[in-house]
N, C-alpha and C positions, 0 to 999 in steps of 0.2 A: 298170360296167353303165350305159347309157343308160337313163334313165327320163323320162317326161313329168311335169313339177312344175308345180304352180300358183304362179305367180310373183308376189310382191307388186309388184316393179318393174315388170312388164308389165300390171299390172291395178290401175289408178288407184283403182278403187273395186268393192267387190264389189256386183253388182246384185241388186236384190229381185225374185224372180220368184213368179208364183202359179200354182197347178195348173188346168188346165183340165178340162172335164168330158170324159168317156169314155162310150162306148156300153157298157151294162153287160152286153152279151152277149159282150164280149171281155175277155181277161185284162188286168186293169189294176190299179194301185195307186192307191187312194183318197186324197184330201185333200192334204195338203202335201209328199208324196214326189215328188222330182223325178228322172225318168229323164235321166241323164246319160251321154254316152260310149256309147251304144248299150245294152248290156244291163244295165250296172251301175245298181243303185238305191240310194240313200242312205237309211238308216234315217232316220225323221223325227225332227226335234228337237222342243222345246217351245217354240214361238215366242212364248208368252205370257210366258214366263219371260225373254225377253231382248229387250225392246221398244225400249229408247232406249240411246243411248251419250252420255255427257257427258265431255268432254275435261276433265281434271283439272290439266293444266299451265297453263292459261289460264282463270280463273274467269269471263271475259267470253265465252269461245267459245261459238258458238251451239250447241244441242242438235242430234244428229246423229239422224235418225230412220232406224234400220236393222233392222226388224223381220224381214227375212228375208235378211240380209245374208250368211249362210253357208248358205242353203238350197241353193244350187247347188254346195257342196263336198261330194264324196263321202267317206263313211267310208274311212279309211286313205289318202286321197290327201295327199302331201306338201305342205303350204302352206309354200313355201320363204322362208327369211328373208334369204339372202344376208349372211351376218356378215362383219365387217370384220375380225376376228381379235384386236382389242382391242390394248391397250398391253402389249408384251412385258415391261417392267419390273414393272408392275403385277401382271401375271399370275404372275411369278416370286415375288412377294412374297406373293401368295395361295397359292401351292403351298408356300411354307416354312411359312406359318402352318397350312395344313392338315396337313402333314406333323408338326407339333409339338403338335397338338392334344391334349388331356386326355380325349376323350371315353370312353376305354376304362376309366374309374374307373366309368362306369356302363353303357355299351354293350358289346354283344359283336361280335365279327368275325363279322358274319352270314353264313351259307352262301350260295354261289351253286349252285343245284340244277338239274341238267339235267331238263328237263320232257319225258320220252320220248314220252309220248301225244301232247301238243300238238306236239312236234317232227315226230313221224311224220305227223301230220295236215297240217302245214304244208310239210314238206318241207326245213325248216332245222333248225339246231341251237339250240332256245330254252333260255336259262338264265334262272332266275327268282332276283334277288337277295332273300333272305328277311328283309326288315326287319320284318316281323310277327312275327318270333321274339324281338324284343328283349323286355325284361321289362315294358315298358309296351306291348307288341305294336304299336309304331310306332317310325319313325326320328326322330321329333320330339325326343327326349331328347338326341340329338347336338348339335343346334343350341343348344337351351336351356342344356344344360350347359356347353358351350364358352363361351358369352357370360357366365355366371354365375361360372367359374373366372376371368373378367378382371376381375372387380368388387374394388374395394378392400375392406379390413378393415372400414371404416366403413360402407361400403354394405351388406355382408352383415350388420352388425349391426342395422342399420335395417329389413333385409327386403327382399323382391322382391314384384312385383305383375304379373298378366297379365290378358288377357281371352281366354277361350277356352271353347268347349263341348264340346272333344273331346281330341285327342291332344297338342296343345301343352301343355294344362292339366296332363296327367299327367306330361310331361316336365320342367315347371317344377317341380312339387311334388316330384318325384323329386330332382331337383337341389339343391333346398333342403334336402332331408332328408339328403343327404350331405354337404352343405357347412355344416350346422346352421346354418340360417338360416330366418327364417319366410317363408311364402308366402301371399299373398291370390291367389285366382282368382275373378276376376268372371265369372259365367255368366249368360246370358238365363235369365229366370224359366221359359222352356219347355224348359229342358235337362232330358233324361230323368233320372230317379233313378239310374239305374245309372252314368251318368257322374258325377254329383256325389258318389257313394259312392266312386268309384275314386279321385277326387282326395282326398277326405277320408281315406281308407285310407291314403294316401302322406303324410299329415301336412299337407295344403294346407287353408288356411281358405276356404271357399265363401262368396262373397257373390253374391247373386242380385239382378239389376238388369236391366230393360229387357225388351222382347220380342224384341229383334233384336240380332245381335253387334255391329253399330254402337254401339246404345245402351249395352251392357255395356261396349265398349271407351272409350267417352266417359267413363263412371263411372269406369273404372280409372284412366284418365290423371289425371282430377281428384283421386281418392284418393291417387295416386302424388305430385302436387305437394303436397296438403294435408299427408300424413303422411312426406313426404321418402323414399318407397319409390322403388326402381329398376324402371323397366317393362322387362320382357323381351318384345319383340315377337315375334311367331310366325314371321316371315321377313324382314322388311326392315332387317336390320342385318349389318354385315360380319361380327361373330362368329358370329352365327347360320348365315350362308351357309357360313363356314369349317367349322363343325361338321358341316353336313351333306355337305360336300365329303370329308369321311372315307370316305364310301361308294365315292367314285371310286378312293382309294388301293386298298381291298379288291377291287373288281372288276377292276382292273387286274392286281393280284397273282394273283387267282384265274383269270383267262382272257386270252389274248392273241388278235391277229388278230380283232377284233370289229368286224362290219359297222356296227351301230347299237345304241345304248343307248337305250330308251324309259323316259321319266320323266314320272310323273303331275306336273301342274302346277295349284297353287292360286294361292298368292302368289308363287311363283318361287323360294323359297329352296333347295329341292333340286335343282332343274335348274341354277341358277347355280352352286351348290357343284360339282357333278359335271362341269359344263362348265369350270369355272375350273381344275379339275385335269385333266381328259383332253385339252383343248386345248393344254394344255402338254407333257404326256407322250406322248400318242398322238393328235395332231392330225387323223389321217385317220378316225378313230373318228366316225361321225355321233353327234350328240347331239339327239334328237328328243324334242320335249315333246308330251304328250297330254292334251287337255281334253275335257270333254264338249261337245256341241253347244249346250247351253243354259247354259255356264259358261265362255265362251270368252274371258276378259279379257287373257289373254296374246296370244292369237292376233290379237285385233283391235288391241291396243296395238302389235304389231310391224306390222301392216298400217298403221296411222296414223303409225307414227313416233314416237309419244308415248303415255303412259299414258291410258287411256280408262276409264271406269266404267261397269258394266253396272247399269243401273237396277234390273233385277230378275235373279235367278240362280236356275237350276235346283239345287235342294238334294239332288238323287237321290244324287250322289256328294258328301256333304256335306264331307268333309274337304277337298275343293279348291272348293268352292262360294265363291270370293272375288270380289268385285264389282271390286276394284281391285288390280292387283299392285303390288309394291313400287318405289320408286325406284330402289334399287342393284339390285335383282333384274332389273329391266326393262332397266337400262343394261348388265349383264352378258350378259344373254340376248340383247340386240340385237347385240352384238359377237360372241358366241360360238355360239348355238345354230342349228343348220342349218335346222330348221323346225319345224312344228307338224302334228299329226294329230288329227282330231276323230271321236269315237265317240257313238254313241247310247247309250239306257238299255238296249236290248236286248243290244247287244254287251258292255256291261259286265256285265250279268246272266250272259251266256253265259260270260264270262271267270271269274266266280265260280264257276260249275259246272264249267268244264274244270279249275281248280285243285284243286277239291274231288276230282273225279274222278281226277286226278293223284296226290295224297297225302293224302286227307282232311283237307284244311285249307280253313277257311272265312275267306276275305278279306271286308273290309269292301268296300262299292263303290268307294270312292277307291283303295283298296289293290289292286283288280283293275283299276284304269284303263288302266295302263301295259301290262298283259297284253293287254287289249283292244285298244289302239292298235298293238301289236306284230302281233298276229294280222291286223288288218284291213289293215295296210301291207303285209305279205308276201303277203296274198292278192291285194291291189290290183296290185302290181307283179310278181307271180309270183315272189317271191324264193325261190331254191333254194340249198341246200348252204351257206348263211352262218351264221357265229356271231351270235346276235341275244340281247341282255340286255334283261329288262324288271324293273324295281324293283317288288316287291310293297311298297307303303309301309306297310300297316296291316291289322290284323285286328279292330279294335273294332267288330265288326258288331252293331247294333241287332236283337235277336231279332225284334222286331215288323216289321222290313222284310224278313225272310226270305222272307214269302210273296209279296210283290211281286217279288223277285228271282226265285224260283222261277216264278212266272207268266210272267215275260219271258224267262228263260233259254233255253228251247228254241227259241223264236221267234227270238231273237238268235243262236243257234247254228245256225239253219236246220235245226233237228230237228223243228220243228213248224210248221205253216201253219195260219193261221185264216181259214177261208173263209166266205162267204155264198152260199146257192144260192135261187133264186127258183124256186118250182115251182107248177103249177096247184093251187089249192084245190079238190081234187076227189078222190073215194074211189080209193085205189089208188096215188096219187102219192108217198106218203112210201115205200111198199114199192119202187117203181121207184128212187126216189132212193138208197134203202140198197142196193139192187143195184148201181147205178153206182158208189157209194163203197166197196162191200164189200171191193175189194182193198186199201184201205189201211187202217192201224190208226187208228180212229177214238178220239181222247182225250177229246174234250169235244163235246156235242150238245145244242142247245137249239131246241125247236119248239113253237109255240103256235097252236093253230087260231084263225082269225079269220074269221067269217062275213060281214065287211064287206069282205074282200079277193077279188079274182079270183086273186091269186098269193100263195102263202103263203111266209115266209121261214125257212129253216133256217140257223142260225149253229152252225159247228162246227169243231173243231180235228182235224188229223191228223197223225199222226207221220210224218216225212219221213226215210227212210234214205239215199235217193238223189235229187237234184235231178230226175232223169229220171223218177222215179216220180210226182212231183206235176206235171211238165210233161204225162205221159201221161194223169193224172186230169183235168186241166184240158181237155186235148184231147177227151177222152171226153165231158165234160159239155158242151163247145162243140158236139158232134155233135148232141146232143138239143136241138132247139129250144125244149123246155119246160123245161129245167134251165139257165137262165142263171146262172153263176157268177162271183163276184167274189173276189180274194185281197185280204183285209184285213190281211195280216200285218205291214205297215209303219204301220199308223194308230194313233197312240197314244189317240186319243178312244175307239176300239173297245177296245183292250186294257186301259184303264183303267176304262172305265165302260160302253159300250153292250153289251159281251158279257154283262153282268149285268142288262141291262133288256128283255129280251125279253118280249113280251106285248102288243105293240101301243099303240094310244092311243085316246083317246075323241075325237080330231079336234077340239081346242078351237081357235078362231078366233085369228089373230094370234099364233101361239105362236112364240118364239124359244128357242134354247138357249145357254147360256152356261157356260163352265168357269172356276171361280173358284180361287184359291189362298188357303186359309184358314190363318192362324195356328193352330198346335195349342196353343191357351190357353182357359181359361174366358172366356165372354163373346163370343167370336168370332161365333158363331151368332147370338146376340142382337142383336149390332152389325149383322150382315148383315140380319136380318129388320127391324130399325128402319128401315133405309135402303130397302127395297123394299116392305114390307108394312104397310099394305092397299093401297098405290098401285097395285101391279101383282099379279095373282094369279098365284101359283106354282102351276105345273102338274106339275113333276117335281123330285124332289130325290135326288141318289145322291152319298153321301160314302164315301170309301175311305181308311182309315188307311194311311200309307206308312212309318211308324216315323221321321219326320223332326219338324222344327220346324214343317213346314206341311203341308197336306194338300190334294189336288185334288177340288174338288165340281163336279158337273155339275148344272146348273139349268135348269128350263124356265119361261118367263114368258109371260103374254100381254100384248103390248105393241104396240098400234096403230101403224101407220107413222107418223102424225101425232105420236105421242109417244117416238120413238126418239131424238131429240136430248136430250130430257129424261132418258131413261133412261140414255143413255150418260154425261151429266153427273154423274148420281147414282153411277153405277158408278165414275167416275174419283174422285169425292169419297171414295168408300168407303175407297180406299186399299189395297185388295186387288188383286193382279196378276188380270186376267181376259181372257178371249178370247171373242167372240161366235162360236159353233160352228155357227150355222144354214147357213152356206155350206159346211161340210164335207160332202160327199155322203155320208159314212158315216152321218150323223145323220139325213139324210132315208132313207136306204135301210132302216135298221133300226128307227127309231121312227115314221116316218109309216106 
């Protein structure tokens, strides 16, 4: 099947693009969402989460500024890698070691389940590899245990150590329990209690250190050297890759004639292992990695031809929120992986819902990533009647994150649209609005009278059964010169903050809006306030917990133009990721 691919070789650089303004009387998507290839529209990323790339292979390399380097890549579009095929003898050695791995001391041969409902929706045969059914609800125990079985008796007697805030920690703790050795797990102090308890229940000793994973890992490496412990890396080790590669054995035995296997990518251990096996046994099967737009370290590394580090990473799919992929994993992926697919938060959330509706199973966000990628790819290329596999990598969902996933799921699955309608602020207008929208199922509606405006704003969500229903509604609203309507479904600022801030404003002078990423730890707010207050007046503050190690916060300030450089310097020195949102048309439409 011939498809159009975005080719690294023919595109020496991703180009940063910015959104233009549009007439609000027409149907358009606001903010950073780019229309590409006619009718397709990519769900927006979180650009503040991915602002700078740093080359890691050369410490003297200049910083590459790429705030929107992936903004022109649509969800589901294959970003082709053009693999070389690797060294045949080396691949054969990987194959032998994968076949001889002892992972089944702790792991199950996880089922490959046909997803009937999703398959019918897509027109393909989609199979989900259920790694979420492992005893620790993740594939991570395979790689960790395989490496630990290779340790000497003396190494096991001294014990092992790792740094992790999630699934890898449980894999190491379980492996240590089975091999009768001690395990220290260094976690950031911001790690949720449920994850600490999971490790402790498996016999691991939890050590809390640092606010971030990097700080925790630095401490773990120091402890390993000081106490003679063996460090078990989460992905960048040959034996870890081999352990993850056993998933490839099972998929190949469970299903033949596979068009593509979609693999979630964080540090690259899982996809490197699966590719090492499949490209030796069934080389015609495509191995496609899936990353979130805001955590695309492998995609960008393949583009640059060397590992690059993301200065900021979107933690929504926290299991794959890795700033720098591994050396060995990158080398294998460069040689063997066919390409990468990117998806947004909406699509990931929609995939969580799809899997739940399929079999009443709740995946974590990173666990549903490959399914989101498979769905987006099949839709983009109109793939039909092919066998497609997606690896469900884990089910350790933080309960506090479920609300955010639910909020995003219907929009991501195109089952709900978030709209804004401007109508005259006069008697009878709201009734007329309701009559126009009455044919649709309204799932949320917010309206606030404002005597200072000639036009009122109604922000609402409607259920979408068929795309044609939404198109018909938008056409009907356009016919009414008094009911200008905007589709805000793909604007992250609206979905995360502005839909909760209806009520207008008191029109303070020199007001700007910024979105900050706060670490979820005591003192974060105080540090923020110390940096800006009372120097600049705070006019708005909206915080939303996301069940992660950090949280998105929308803040309004009064900053005269003459003080903007001083404000930016202060924001830079604070150390929190941020984006000035005042140029986002959505903020102007809804708050002004």
